[in-house]
N, C-alpha and C positions, 0 to 999 in steps of 0.2 A: 698531749698526753699528760695525765696527772699521776703523781706518785702516790701510792697508797701508804697510809701510816699504820697499816695492820702489821703487828709484830707476830712472828711465829710463836706458838706456845712454848713455854719453858718446861724442861724435863723436871719431873717431881723431885728428883734428888739434887737439883740445882746444877746439873752438868751442862747447862747451856740450852739453846733452842733445840726443838725436836723436829726431825724430818720424818716423813712417812715413806716407807719403802715396802716392797712386796718380797716375800721369800719365794722359794721354788714351788710352793704349793699355791701361790697366789694370795695367801693370807697377808693382810697388812700388819706390819710391825713398826714399832716406834724406836727410833735410833737417834741418839744425840748427834747434832750436826757436826761436831768436831771429831767424831770417831769414824773409823774405817769399817766397812762391811766386807766380809769375806764369805762368799757362798761357795761351798764345796759341792761340785757336781759329781754325780756318780759316773763312773766309767762304764760305758756300754760297749761290749765287744760285738763287732759285726761279723757273723759267721758266714755271710754270703748266702748264695742260693744252695739249697739242699739237693742231693741227687739220689735217685732211687737205685738200689743195688739188687742183685739177685736174692731170692729168699735164702735165709740162713739155714744151714744143715741142722736138722733136729734129730736125725737118727742115722745109723750107719748105712741104711738102704738108700737114703736120698743122695742125690749127686753133690759134688763138692761146691762150696760157695766161694766167694771171692777171697775170703780170709784163708781158707784151706789151700786154694791155688797159689796165693802169694807166699804162704808159708813154705810151699814146696819148691820155690825157686831160690837161686843164689842171691846174695846181697847185691851184687852188681846188676842182676836182672831186675831186682826190686827197685833199684835206683833208676834204671831205664824206664820201668813202668811209671814211676812217679814223674819223670821228665815228660813222657808221652801224655800222661794224664793232665799235666799242666797245660799242654798245647792242644788238648782235645776240644773239638767243636761239639758243644752240648746238643746241637741239633741232629747230628748224624754220626757221632762217635769217630769221625775222621780226625787224624792229627798228623801234622807235618813237622818233622824235626830236621833242622839243617845241620848237616855234619861237616860242611865245608870249612868251618872255622875251628873244628876240633883238631887236636894233634893226632898223629898216626896211632899212638897207643890208646888215646881216648876213643878214637873211631873204632879200633879193634875191640875194645871193651864194650862199646855200645853195640856193635854187631853181634858179639857173643851173647849179650843180654837179650837182644832181639831174637836170636835163634832159639834161645831157651823159652822165651815167652811164646813164640810161634809154635814150638813143640808142645807146649802145655795148652795150646788153643786159647790163649788169653788175648793175643793180638794176631792180626794177619797183615802181610804186606799188600798194599794196593798197587797193582802195576800201572804204569803211566798210560798204557794202551787200554785201560779199563773204561767202561761206559760211565763211570762215576765222574761227575763234573769237578773241575778245579783240582785235578790230581797232578802232583809234581813228584819228582824223585824224592824218595824217603818219606812217602806218605803211608801211614799205617791206620788200621782200624781196630779199635778196642772192641772186644766181643760185646755186642749190644745186649746179650742175655745177662752178662755179668754186671755191667754198668748200663743202666737204661738211658736212652736218649729220647729227645722229644719226638722224633719221627721214627719210632720203634719198629713198626712193621716194614717200612722201607729199608731201614738199616739191617734188619734181619734178612731181607731178601738179597741185599748186596752182600752180606756176610756169607750167605750160602753160595753165591756165585763165585766168590774168591776161592782160590785153591790153596 
């Protein structure tokens, strides 16, 4: 191997040798070799997958939408809905929430919230003896008309079978 005697070009203002680098757009920029380069990247927020909801109410004659329904429930019921929504299977709107690790008061508050959501027809309890597969105790179904799921027709038929 032979060493090359080629020297890097000097910066026009006499700041030492020049190195070539690319910025975030891919454009070549000239930077003195003894300086640091800081490239500030933009923060991009990942919002995750989007979910279809029921049509929004546009007049008094149309039925209530998800926002009207959730505005009509108590704060604790709203919290329960958010907990169930976080556990929701996007494929069929089923959600399982374990209550065995909750304290007695937390479990009572959870059950009160569930009762109110069931009364407003936002969720339904799925019995363990149901024909729905993979059903365990404390399995619920969020109304597929309010929040759409991937298997919408099948979920609607299951929803109609639940009492």
